C-alpha positions as CSV (number, residue, x, y, z in Angstrom):
1,M,-56.9,-37.1,-64.9
2,V,-57.9,-35.9,-68.3
3,E,-58.4,-38.6,-70.9
4,V,-55.8,-38.2,-73.6
5,S,-55.2,-39.9,-76.9
6,E,-52.2,-42.2,-77.5
7,H,-50.7,-39.6,-79.8
8,I,-50.9,-36.8,-77.2
9,Q,-49.6,-39.1,-74.4
10,G,-46.6,-39.9,-76.6
11,I,-45.9,-36.2,-76.9
12,L,-46.3,-35.6,-73.1
13,D,-43.9,-38.4,-72.3
14,N,-41.2,-36.8,-74.5
15,L,-41.4,-33.1,-73.7
16,P,-38.0,-31.5,-72.9
17,L,-37.0,-30.1,-69.5
18,K,-36.1,-26.8,-71.0
19,P,-37.6,-23.3,-71.6
20,G,-39.6,-22.7,-74.7
21,C,-43.0,-22.2,-76.3
22,Y,-45.7,-24.8,-76.8
23,I,-48.3,-24.7,-79.6
24,Y,-51.7,-26.5,-79.4
25,K,-53.5,-27.4,-82.6
26,N,-57.0,-28.7,-83.2
27,A,-58.1,-31.5,-85.6
28,S,-57.9,-29.1,-88.5
29,S,-54.3,-28.3,-87.7
30,D,-55.3,-24.7,-86.7
31,V,-53.2,-23.1,-83.9
32,I,-55.6,-22.6,-81.1
33,Y,-53.3,-21.7,-78.2
34,V,-49.7,-20.6,-77.7
35,G,-47.9,-20.5,-74.3
36,K,-44.5,-20.2,-72.9
37,A,-42.8,-22.1,-70.0
38,L,-39.6,-22.1,-68.1
39,I,-39.8,-26.0,-68.1
40,L,-41.9,-27.2,-71.0
41,R,-42.6,-30.7,-69.7
42,H,-44.0,-29.5,-66.3
43,R,-46.1,-26.7,-67.8
44,V,-47.8,-28.6,-70.6
45,R,-48.5,-31.7,-68.5
46,Q,-50.5,-29.4,-66.1
47,Y,-53.2,-29.0,-68.7
48,F,-53.8,-32.8,-68.7
49,Q,-54.0,-33.4,-64.9
50,D,-57.2,-33.0,-62.9
51,S,-59.7,-31.4,-65.1
52,E,-61.8,-30.2,-62.1
53,R,-59.0,-27.7,-61.3
54,L,-59.2,-26.1,-64.7
55,D,-61.5,-23.2,-65.5
56,F,-64.2,-23.5,-68.2
57,K,-62.1,-21.8,-70.9
58,T,-59.1,-24.1,-70.3
59,R,-61.3,-27.2,-70.2
60,Q,-62.7,-26.2,-73.7
61,L,-59.2,-25.7,-74.9
62,V,-58.0,-29.1,-73.7
63,K,-61.0,-30.8,-75.4
64,N,-59.9,-29.4,-78.8
65,I,-56.2,-30.2,-78.6
66,A,-55.3,-32.8,-81.3
67,D,-51.6,-32.1,-81.6
68,I,-48.8,-30.4,-79.7
69,E,-45.7,-28.8,-81.0
70,W,-42.9,-27.1,-79.0
71,I,-39.9,-24.8,-79.7
72,V,-37.0,-24.9,-77.3
73,V,-35.2,-21.5,-76.6
74,G,-32.2,-20.4,-74.6
75,S,-33.8,-18.2,-72.0
76,E,-37.0,-17.0,-70.4
77,L,-36.6,-13.7,-72.3
78,E,-36.4,-15.5,-75.7
79,A,-39.5,-17.5,-74.7
80,L,-41.4,-14.2,-74.0
81,I,-40.4,-12.8,-77.4
82,L,-41.2,-16.0,-79.3
83,E,-44.6,-16.3,-77.6
84,M,-45.8,-12.8,-78.5
85,N,-44.6,-13.2,-82.1
86,L,-46.5,-16.5,-82.5
87,I,-49.6,-15.0,-81.0
88,K,-49.3,-12.1,-83.5
89,Q,-48.8,-14.5,-86.3
90,H,-51.6,-17.0,-85.6
91,R,-54.0,-15.1,-83.4
92,P,-55.1,-18.3,-81.6
93,R,-58.7,-18.5,-80.4
94,Y,-57.9,-19.3,-76.8
95,N,-55.2,-16.7,-76.3
96,I,-55.7,-13.1,-75.0
97,R,-55.2,-10.9,-78.0
98,L,-55.8,-7.4,-79.2
99,K,-59.1,-7.4,-80.9
100,D,-58.3,-5.8,-84.2
101,D,-56.4,-8.1,-86.4
102,K,-55.3,-5.4,-88.8
103,R,-52.0,-3.6,-88.4
104,Y,-52.4,-0.4,-86.5
105,P,-51.5,2.8,-88.3
106,Y,-48.4,5.0,-87.5
107,I,-47.1,8.4,-88.5
108,K,-43.9,7.9,-90.5
109,V,-41.2,10.6,-90.9
110,H,-38.8,9.7,-93.6
111,W,-35.8,11.0,-91.8
112,A,-33.2,9.3,-93.9
113,D,-34.3,11.4,-97.0
114,P,-32.6,14.8,-97.6
115,F,-36.0,16.5,-97.4
116,P,-38.1,14.1,-95.2
117,K,-41.7,13.5,-96.1
118,V,-44.4,12.7,-93.5
119,T,-46.8,9.8,-94.4
120,V,-49.0,7.2,-92.8
121,T,-48.0,3.5,-92.7
122,R,-49.1,0.3,-91.1
123,Q,-45.7,-1.3,-90.8
124,M,-42.5,-0.2,-89.1
125,V,-39.3,-1.1,-90.9
126,Q,-35.6,-0.4,-90.1
127,D,-35.0,2.2,-92.8
128,G,-33.8,5.2,-90.7
129,S,-37.3,6.7,-90.5
130,R,-39.0,7.9,-87.3
131,Y,-42.3,6.4,-86.3
132,F,-45.1,7.6,-84.0
133,G,-47.9,5.5,-82.8
134,P,-49.6,3.1,-83.0
135,Y,-53.0,4.9,-83.3
136,T,-56.3,3.0,-83.0
137,S,-57.6,4.3,-86.4
138,V,-56.4,6.0,-89.6
139,W,-58.9,8.7,-88.8
140,A,-57.1,9.5,-85.5
141,V,-53.8,9.7,-87.5
142,H,-55.1,12.1,-90.0
143,E,-56.7,14.3,-87.3
144,T,-53.3,14.5,-85.7
145,L,-51.6,15.4,-89.0
146,N,-54.2,18.0,-89.7
147,V,-53.1,19.9,-86.6
148,V,-49.4,19.3,-87.0
149,R,-49.2,20.3,-90.6
150,R,-50.6,23.7,-90.0
151,I,-47.7,24.4,-87.5
152,F,-44.9,22.5,-89.3
153,P,-45.7,22.4,-93.1
154,Y,-44.1,19.4,-94.8
155,L,-43.7,17.7,-98.1
156,T,-46.0,15.0,-99.4
157,C,-45.2,15.0,-103.1
158,D,-42.6,12.8,-105.0
159,R,-40.7,15.7,-106.6
160,V,-36.9,15.5,-106.7
161,I,-36.0,18.6,-104.6
162,T,-33.5,20.9,-106.3
163,G,-34.9,24.2,-105.1
164,K,-35.1,25.4,-108.7
165,D,-38.6,24.4,-109.7
166,A,-40.5,27.2,-111.5
167,H,-43.8,26.6,-109.6
168,P,-44.7,25.1,-106.3
169,C,-47.7,22.8,-105.7
170,L,-51.1,23.9,-104.3
171,Y,-50.0,22.9,-100.7
172,Y,-47.5,25.8,-100.7
173,D,-50.1,28.3,-101.6
174,I,-52.4,27.2,-98.7
175,K,-49.4,27.1,-96.3
176,L,-49.3,23.3,-95.8
177,C,-45.9,22.9,-97.4
178,S,-42.8,25.2,-96.9
179,G,-41.8,25.0,-100.6
180,P,-38.3,23.5,-100.7
181,C,-38.9,22.7,-104.3
182,I,-38.7,26.4,-105.3
183,G,-36.0,27.2,-102.7
184,A,-38.4,28.9,-100.3
185,I,-36.7,27.1,-97.5
186,N,-33.2,25.5,-97.5
187,Q,-32.4,21.9,-96.5
188,A,-31.1,22.8,-93.0
189,D,-34.1,24.9,-92.0
190,Y,-36.5,22.3,-93.5
191,R,-34.9,19.4,-91.5
192,Q,-35.0,21.6,-88.4
193,S,-38.8,22.1,-88.9
194,I,-39.3,18.4,-89.3
195,D,-37.2,17.7,-86.2
196,D,-39.5,20.1,-84.4
197,L,-42.5,18.2,-85.7
198,C,-41.1,15.0,-84.3
199,K,-40.5,16.6,-80.9
200,F,-44.0,18.0,-81.0
201,L,-45.4,14.5,-81.6
202,E,-43.3,13.3,-78.7
203,G,-44.8,16.0,-76.4
204,H,-41.6,17.8,-75.9
205,T,-42.7,21.3,-76.9
206,E,-40.8,23.6,-74.5
207,P,-37.4,23.5,-76.4
208,I,-39.3,24.2,-79.7
209,V,-41.0,27.2,-78.3
210,A,-37.8,28.6,-76.7
211,R,-35.9,28.3,-80.0
212,L,-38.7,29.7,-82.1
213,K,-39.0,32.8,-79.8
214,A,-35.2,33.3,-80.0
215,E,-35.3,33.1,-83.8
216,M,-38.3,35.5,-83.9
217,D,-36.3,38.1,-81.9
218,V,-33.3,37.7,-84.2
219,A,-35.5,38.2,-87.3
220,S,-37.1,41.3,-85.7
221,V,-33.6,42.8,-85.0
222,H,-32.6,42.3,-88.6
223,L,-35.9,43.9,-89.8
224,E,-37.1,40.5,-91.3
225,Y,-40.7,41.1,-90.1
226,E,-42.3,38.6,-92.4
227,K,-40.0,35.9,-91.1
228,A,-40.6,37.0,-87.6
229,A,-44.3,36.8,-88.1
230,T,-44.0,33.2,-89.3
231,F,-42.2,32.3,-86.1
232,R,-44.8,34.2,-84.0
233,D,-47.6,32.3,-85.7
234,Q,-45.9,28.9,-85.0
235,V,-45.4,29.8,-81.4
236,S,-49.0,30.8,-81.0
237,A,-50.3,27.6,-82.6
238,I,-48.1,25.4,-80.4
239,E,-49.1,27.3,-77.3
240,R,-52.8,26.9,-78.2
241,V,-52.3,23.1,-78.4
242,M,-50.3,23.1,-75.1
243,E,-53.1,25.0,-73.3
244,K,-55.4,22.0,-74.0
245,Q,-52.8,19.6,-72.5
246,K,-53.4,19.0,-68.8
247,V,-50.3,19.4,-66.5
248,I,-50.1,16.2,-64.6
249,S,-46.8,16.5,-62.8
250,P,-44.1,19.2,-62.3
251,E,-41.5,16.6,-63.0
252,Q,-40.5,16.5,-66.7
253,K,-41.1,12.7,-66.9
254,D,-42.4,10.5,-69.7
255,S,-44.8,7.9,-68.5
256,D,-47.6,5.7,-69.7
257,V,-50.5,5.1,-67.3
258,I,-52.2,1.8,-68.0
259,A,-55.6,0.7,-66.5
260,M,-58.3,-1.8,-67.4
261,A,-62.0,-2.5,-67.2
262,R,-63.6,-5.9,-67.9
263,S,-66.8,-7.4,-69.2
264,E,-67.7,-11.1,-69.5
265,R,-65.6,-11.8,-72.6
266,E,-63.5,-8.7,-73.3
267,A,-61.3,-6.2,-71.6
268,C,-60.8,-2.5,-72.3
269,V,-57.3,-1.1,-71.6
270,Q,-56.9,2.6,-71.4
271,I,-53.5,4.3,-71.8
272,F,-52.7,7.9,-70.8
273,F,-49.6,9.2,-72.6
274,I,-47.7,11.6,-70.3
275,R,-44.8,13.4,-71.8
276,S,-42.7,16.0,-70.0
277,G,-45.3,16.0,-67.2
278,K,-48.3,16.7,-69.5
279,L,-51.1,14.5,-70.6
280,I,-50.7,14.7,-74.4
281,G,-53.2,12.0,-75.4
282,R,-54.9,8.8,-74.7
283,E,-56.0,5.6,-76.5
284,Y,-58.1,2.6,-75.7
285,F,-57.6,-1.0,-76.9
286,I,-60.0,-3.9,-76.7
287,L,-58.7,-7.4,-75.9
288,E,-60.7,-10.6,-76.5
289,G,-60.2,-14.1,-75.2
290,T,-60.0,-12.7,-71.6
291,E,-62.7,-14.8,-70.0
292,D,-61.5,-16.7,-66.9
293,E,-58.2,-15.0,-67.1
294,P,-56.7,-13.1,-64.1
295,D,-56.1,-9.4,-64.4
296,H,-52.4,-9.7,-64.1
297,E,-52.3,-12.1,-67.1
298,I,-54.4,-9.7,-69.2
299,L,-52.1,-6.8,-68.4
300,S,-49.0,-8.8,-69.1
301,Q,-50.4,-9.8,-72.5
302,F,-51.4,-6.3,-73.3
303,I,-48.0,-4.8,-72.4
304,T,-46.1,-7.4,-74.6
305,Q,-48.5,-7.2,-77.6
306,F,-48.9,-3.4,-77.5
307,Y,-45.3,-2.4,-76.9
308,N,-44.1,-4.9,-79.5
309,E,-45.9,-2.7,-82.0
310,A,-45.3,0.7,-80.3
311,A,-42.9,3.2,-81.9
312,N,-41.5,4.3,-78.6
313,V,-41.3,3.0,-75.0
314,P,-41.3,5.5,-72.1
315,C,-39.1,5.0,-69.0
316,E,-42.0,4.5,-66.6
317,M,-45.3,2.6,-66.8
318,L,-47.9,3.0,-64.0
319,L,-50.0,-0.1,-63.5
320,P,-53.2,-0.8,-61.4
321,N,-51.7,-4.0,-60.0
322,E,-48.6,-6.2,-60.0
323,I,-48.0,-8.5,-62.9
324,E,-46.2,-11.8,-63.0
325,E,-42.9,-11.9,-64.9
326,A,-42.5,-8.2,-64.3
327,K,-38.7,-8.4,-64.2
328,I,-38.5,-10.3,-67.5
329,I,-41.0,-7.9,-69.2
330,Q,-38.9,-4.9,-67.9
331,Q,-35.8,-6.5,-69.3
332,W,-37.5,-6.9,-72.7
333,L,-38.9,-3.4,-72.7
334,S,-35.5,-1.9,-71.8
335,S,-34.0,-3.6,-74.8
336,S,-36.8,-2.3,-77.1
337,R,-37.2,1.2,-78.6
338,G,-36.9,4.2,-76.3
339,C,-35.7,4.1,-72.7
340,D,-32.7,2.0,-71.6
341,K,-34.3,1.2,-68.2
342,V,-38.0,0.8,-68.1
343,E,-39.7,0.6,-64.7
344,L,-43.1,-1.0,-64.1
345,T,-44.6,0.7,-61.0
346,V,-47.8,0.1,-59.0
347,P,-48.5,3.4,-57.1
348,H,-50.5,3.1,-53.9
349,Q,-50.9,6.7,-53.0
350,G,-50.4,10.3,-54.2
351,S,-50.8,11.8,-57.6
352,Q,-49.6,8.7,-59.5
353,Q,-52.2,6.5,-57.8
354,E,-54.9,9.1,-58.7
355,L,-53.7,9.0,-62.3
356,V,-54.2,5.2,-62.4
357,Q,-57.6,5.6,-60.8
358,M,-58.6,8.3,-63.4
359,A,-57.4,5.9,-66.3
360,T,-59.5,3.1,-64.7
361,E,-62.6,5.3,-64.6
362,N,-62.0,6.2,-68.3
363,A,-61.6,2.5,-69.2
364,V,-64.9,1.7,-67.4
365,E,-66.8,4.5,-69.2
366,T,-65.2,3.6,-72.5
367,L,-66.3,0.0,-72.2
368,R,-69.8,1.0,-71.1
369,A,-70.1,3.3,-74.1
370,L,-68.8,0.7,-76.5
371,K,-71.2,-1.9,-75.2
372,S,-74.1,0.5,-75.8
373,Q,-72.9,1.1,-79.3
374,W,-72.3,-2.5,-80.0
375,A,-75.9,-3.5,-79.1
376,A,-79.1,-2.5,-77.3
377,D,-79.5,-6.2,-76.6
378,T,-76.3,-8.1,-77.2
379,N,-77.9,-11.4,-76.2
380,K,-80.5,-11.4,-78.9
381,Q,-78.0,-10.4,-81.5
382,S,-75.6,-13.1,-80.4
383,E,-78.4,-15.6,-80.5
384,A,-79.4,-14.5,-84.0
385,L,-75.9,-14.8,-85.3
386,T,-75.5,-18.2,-83.7
387,E,-78.7,-19.4,-85.4
388,L,-77.3,-18.2,-88.8
389,Q,-74.0,-19.9,-88.1
390,D,-75.8,-23.2,-87.4
391,A,-78.1,-22.9,-90.4
392,L,-75.2,-22.1,-92.8
393,Q,-72.9,-24.7,-91.1
394,M,-70.2,-22.0,-90.5
395,L,-67.3,-22.5,-88.1
396,S,-67.9,-19.1,-86.4
397,P,-70.8,-16.6,-86.3
398,P,-71.1,-14.2,-89.3
399,N,-70.0,-11.1,-87.6
400,R,-69.8,-9.0,-90.8
401,I,-72.8,-9.4,-93.1
402,E,-73.2,-7.5,-96.4
403,C,-76.4,-7.2,-98.3
404,F,-76.9,-5.8,-101.8
405,D,-80.1,-4.5,-103.6
406,I,-81.0,-2.7,-106.8
407,S,-83.6,0.1,-107.2
408,N,-84.7,1.8,-110.5
409,T,-87.8,3.0,-112.3
410,Q,-88.1,1.3,-115.7
411,G,-84.4,1.2,-115.9
412,I,-84.0,4.9,-115.2
413,A,-81.6,6.2,-112.5
414,S,-80.6,2.6,-111.5
415,V,-78.8,2.5,-108.2
416,G,-77.3,-0.4,-106.2
417,S,-76.9,-0.4,-102.5
418,M,-74.5,-2.1,-100.1
419,V,-75.3,-2.2,-96.4
420,V,-73.1,-3.7,-93.7
421,F,-74.1,-5.2,-90.4
422,E,-71.3,-6.0,-87.8
423,Q,-72.1,-8.0,-84.7
424,G,-75.7,-7.9,-85.7
425,V,-76.1,-4.1,-85.8
426,P,-75.9,-1.6,-88.7
427,A,-72.4,-0.2,-89.5
428,R,-73.8,2.8,-91.3
429,K,-70.4,4.3,-92.0
430,M,-69.7,1.2,-94.2
431,Y,-72.8,1.7,-96.3
432,R,-72.2,2.5,-100.0
433,H,-74.3,3.0,-103.1
434,F,-73.4,2.4,-106.7
435,N,-74.8,4.3,-109.7
436,I,-75.3,1.7,-112.4
437,R,-72.9,2.4,-115.4
438,T,-72.9,-0.5,-117.8
439,V,-76.6,-1.7,-117.8
440,V,-79.2,-0.3,-120.1
441,G,-82.8,-0.7,-119.2
442,P,-84.4,-2.5,-116.2
443,D,-82.1,-5.5,-115.9
444,D,-81.7,-6.2,-112.1
445,F,-79.6,-9.4,-112.7
446,A,-77.0,-7.6,-114.8
447,S,-77.1,-4.6,-112.4
448,M,-76.4,-6.9,-109.4
449,E,-73.5,-8.4,-111.3
450,E,-72.1,-5.0,-111.9
451,I,-72.2,-3.7,-108.3
452,L,-70.8,-6.9,-106.9
453,T,-68.0,-6.8,-109.4
454,R,-67.2,-3.3,-108.5
455,R,-67.3,-4.1,-104.8
456,F,-64.8,-6.9,-105.1
457,K,-62.6,-5.0,-107.5
458,R,-62.3,-2.4,-104.8
459,W,-61.3,-5.1,-102.3
460,Q,-58.8,-6.6,-104.7
461,A,-57.3,-3.1,-105.4
462,I,-56.7,-2.6,-101.7
463,Q,-55.0,-6.0,-101.4
464,E,-52.7,-5.1,-104.2
465,Q,-52.1,-1.5,-103.0
466,K,-48.4,-0.8,-102.5
467,D,-48.7,2.7,-101.0
468,V,-49.4,1.7,-97.4
469,G,-49.8,5.3,-96.4
470,A,-52.7,5.9,-98.8
471,K,-56.1,6.3,-97.4
472,I,-58.3,3.3,-97.9
473,D,-62.1,2.9,-97.9
474,E,-62.7,0.6,-94.9
475,S,-66.1,-0.5,-96.5
476,F,-64.2,-2.5,-99.1
477,A,-61.1,-3.4,-97.2
478,R,-62.5,-6.6,-95.6
479,L,-64.5,-9.6,-97.0
480,P,-67.9,-10.3,-95.6
481,D,-68.5,-13.4,-93.4
482,F,-71.9,-13.8,-95.1
483,L,-73.1,-12.1,-98.3
484,I,-76.8,-11.7,-99.1
485,V,-78.4,-10.5,-102.3
486,D,-82.0,-9.2,-102.3
487,G,-83.7,-11.7,-104.7
488,G,-84.1,-15.4,-105.5
489,K,-82.1,-17.9,-107.5
490,G,-81.4,-15.5,-110.4
491,Q,-79.8,-12.8,-108.3
492,M,-77.9,-15.5,-106.3
493,G,-76.6,-17.0,-109.5
494,R,-75.1,-13.7,-110.6
495,A,-73.5,-13.4,-107.1
496,V,-72.0,-16.9,-107.5
497,K,-70.6,-15.9,-110.9
498,V,-68.9,-12.8,-109.5
499,L,-67.4,-14.7,-106.6
500,E,-66.0,-17.4,-109.0
501,D,-64.5,-14.7,-111.2
502,F,-62.6,-13.4,-108.1
503,N,-61.7,-16.9,-106.8
504,L,-63.8,-16.2,-103.7
505,M,-66.3,-19.0,-103.9
506,G,-66.2,-21.0,-100.7
507,K,-64.5,-18.2,-98.8
508,F,-67.8,-17.3,-97.2
509,P,-71.5,-18.3,-97.7
510,V,-73.7,-16.4,-100.1
511,A,-77.5,-16.5,-100.3
512,G,-80.4,-14.9,-102.0
513,L,-83.4,-13.7,-99.9
514,A,-86.5,-13.9,-102.1
515,K,-89.0,-11.1,-101.6
516,Q,-92.4,-12.8,-101.9
517,E,-92.1,-16.0,-99.9
518,E,-89.1,-14.8,-97.8
519,D,-87.2,-17.9,-98.8
520,L,-83.4,-18.1,-98.4
521,F,-81.6,-19.8,-101.3
522,I,-78.0,-21.0,-101.1
523,P,-75.9,-22.4,-104.0
524,G,-76.1,-26.1,-104.7
525,R,-79.4,-26.6,-102.9
526,E,-82.7,-26.9,-104.8
527,L,-85.0,-26.1,-101.9
528,P,-84.7,-23.0,-99.7
529,L,-82.8,-23.2,-96.5
530,E,-84.8,-24.3,-93.5
531,L,-84.8,-21.4,-91.0
532,S,-87.8,-20.8,-88.8
533,K,-89.7,-17.6,-89.9
534,H,-90.1,-16.8,-86.2
535,S,-86.5,-17.2,-85.3
536,L,-84.1,-14.3,-84.3
537,G,-81.8,-15.3,-87.1
538,F,-84.6,-14.9,-89.7
539,Y,-85.7,-11.6,-88.2
540,L,-82.1,-10.4,-88.5
541,L,-82.0,-11.4,-92.2
542,Q,-85.2,-9.5,-92.8
543,R,-83.9,-6.4,-91.1
544,I,-80.7,-6.4,-93.1
545,R,-82.6,-7.0,-96.4
546,D,-85.1,-4.2,-95.6
547,E,-82.2,-1.8,-94.7
548,A,-80.6,-2.6,-98.1
549,H,-83.9,-1.9,-99.8
550,R,-84.4,1.4,-97.9
551,F,-80.9,2.6,-98.7
552,A,-81.2,1.7,-102.4
553,I,-84.6,3.5,-102.7
554,T,-83.2,6.6,-101.0
555,A,-80.3,6.8,-103.4
556,H,-82.5,6.1,-106.4
557,R,-84.9,8.9,-105.5
558,K,-81.9,11.3,-105.2
559,A,-80.6,10.2,-108.6
560,R,-84.1,10.7,-110.2
561,T,-84.3,14.2,-108.7
562,R,-80.9,15.1,-110.1
563,E,-81.7,13.7,-113.5
564,G,-85.0,15.7,-113.6
565,L,-83.2,18.9,-112.6
566,A,-80.5,18.3,-115.2
567,S,-83.1,17.7,-118.0
568,Q,-84.8,21.0,-117.2
569,L,-81.5,22.9,-117.3
570,E,-80.7,21.3,-120.7
571,K,-83.5,23.3,-122.3
572,V,-81.8,26.6,-121.5
573,K,-79.7,27.8,-124.4
574,G,-76.1,28.4,-123.3
575,I,-76.2,26.0,-120.3
576,G,-73.9,23.1,-121.3
577,P,-72.8,20.2,-119.2
578,G,-70.1,22.1,-117.3
579,R,-72.3,25.0,-116.3
580,R,-75.1,22.7,-115.5
581,K,-72.9,20.8,-113.1
582,L,-71.7,24.0,-111.4
583,L,-75.3,25.1,-111.0
584,L,-76.3,21.8,-109.5
585,Q,-73.4,21.9,-107.1
586,R,-74.2,25.5,-106.0
587,F,-78.0,25.4,-105.7
588,G,-79.1,21.8,-105.7
589,S,-82.7,22.4,-107.0
590,I,-84.8,24.2,-109.6
591,E,-86.6,26.1,-106.8
592,R,-83.4,27.5,-105.4
593,I,-82.2,28.5,-108.8
594,V,-85.5,30.3,-109.5
595,A,-85.3,32.0,-106.0
596,A,-81.7,33.1,-106.6
597,T,-81.0,36.7,-107.7
598,V,-79.2,37.5,-110.9
599,E,-76.2,38.5,-108.8
600,E,-76.1,35.2,-107.0
601,L,-76.4,33.3,-110.3
602,T,-73.5,35.3,-111.8
603,D,-71.3,34.1,-108.9
604,V,-71.3,30.7,-110.6
605,P,-68.3,30.6,-113.0
606,G,-69.4,31.0,-116.7
607,I,-72.8,32.5,-115.9
608,T,-73.1,36.1,-117.3
609,P,-75.8,38.5,-116.3
610,E,-77.5,38.0,-119.6
611,L,-77.4,34.2,-119.2
612,A,-78.6,34.4,-115.6
613,Q,-81.6,36.4,-116.7
614,E,-82.4,34.0,-119.6
615,L,-82.1,31.1,-117.1
616,K,-84.6,32.7,-114.7
617,N,-87.0,33.5,-117.6
618,Q,-86.9,29.9,-118.9
619,L,-87.4,28.3,-115.5
620,E,-90.1,30.7,-114.2
């Protein structure tokens, strides 16, 4: 029998004999686990019976339970829906959950508008729009739209469409918008095109191709050859995409094939999207909190969490094994978006079983590739992050660390760098550099204050951004778990000032890593932090600081080269700032300008043959 406090025992004695959800909280009142039960009293009491029957993860959970709350509902289906909403809201530590805590992106077609636009959003609302997704990244969404827009041009601007505008926008000229603003297409034809776009995203391309071919033939009969050519090009583009889609089944069925691979702490779920018998795409999702959990529970949690966010639900899902509560999950899915009767099937032979096997192999390979990307030696990185967590007295390891450095030569071409390490490895796509704008001369303290201010202004702007479809810079979208500045107390003091200005002080630790003695200073402490110079944690700090220094120096050298080139061009009469910028963009160096012919130089706007010759004479 697990030893329980008087407070917990009082709750256990009074639990209702009804269906509902139970919520476990720790001593800090944080929600650490959410579960559901057909009979609350029986299910919750099981956690506090014989501890030897509990797995390690559950024993750790029980040790941290300081309070229990419950919510009674009317049915098992209501309990399922409430549980997944509570998990989504609280993301409890001991629950299985989709790893990314941000909202996944969707393609949104504003179907309720007279001339529907197509945008990207992170939230589905009941506003008459059509949604497609979720996708695992904004990049994947924009890649999809890049293909779709060339076949089905659509609006992105905020013009009021009257069909009487004098001039279209640039997108019309490059054939990415069909131009309803100038009357180039009427409302009925535009909405038909957007409806085709939606069917294309759903994978139902055959009706579109058939209709476009018919319209092409009609246009040809009426000698409307330009219109017929447009239909022909659309058909060709669709068929090129269809050629890349593997035919899975002669049956025109919509199915999702779901399979899974596992590591010690995480699971990778792979989904194949089959529409009208063709494999139109696939996505993978990582779940955490899966240790000691059976496969059927991981699959159940994935299905409820993923399809709670999905824009559409197919009529069939192929699974690698049976799941508990299959009937109640089918009932919930059938009441969601899409099919009226969803079937969860575990195929044991034939082509469907081969599909599940193929998805499983893909999940295994995806997880293996991700693990290679995450770390060459995960154990060492985990140990290093744990050491930093202990030294900084953090509640969890600092999985995202940002480091900032300044580089200049006597105040010339000052550049600041920001490098990001995630899970102990460089996240190079997140690196950014800042050209110093407000500081005159070699003032590293003021320069550090400027780049940190700009970094957190970018973060603040993203939080206040109202256009959810706008692209965001992921480098600035999240706060760090730990912030380092290259330098001692002076640099750290400027960092503290900036964090106080943004009301971020205390949200995450900040430190200055001094260059000479390699001392780590933190606010409110006179002496440097005690961290063994031979520890993995300290080695990681050095590596991050050195990477920030390298990145800053590289950016600084490029800035100096540009400034030197610009100063040489300033000496040439007739080369002003505008022409100088164009020459820099086109050739990049003095050597290339000198090597260029007069004809090549005159290709640059504003450079006449006389000016090109004068330029070569001056520089040679």
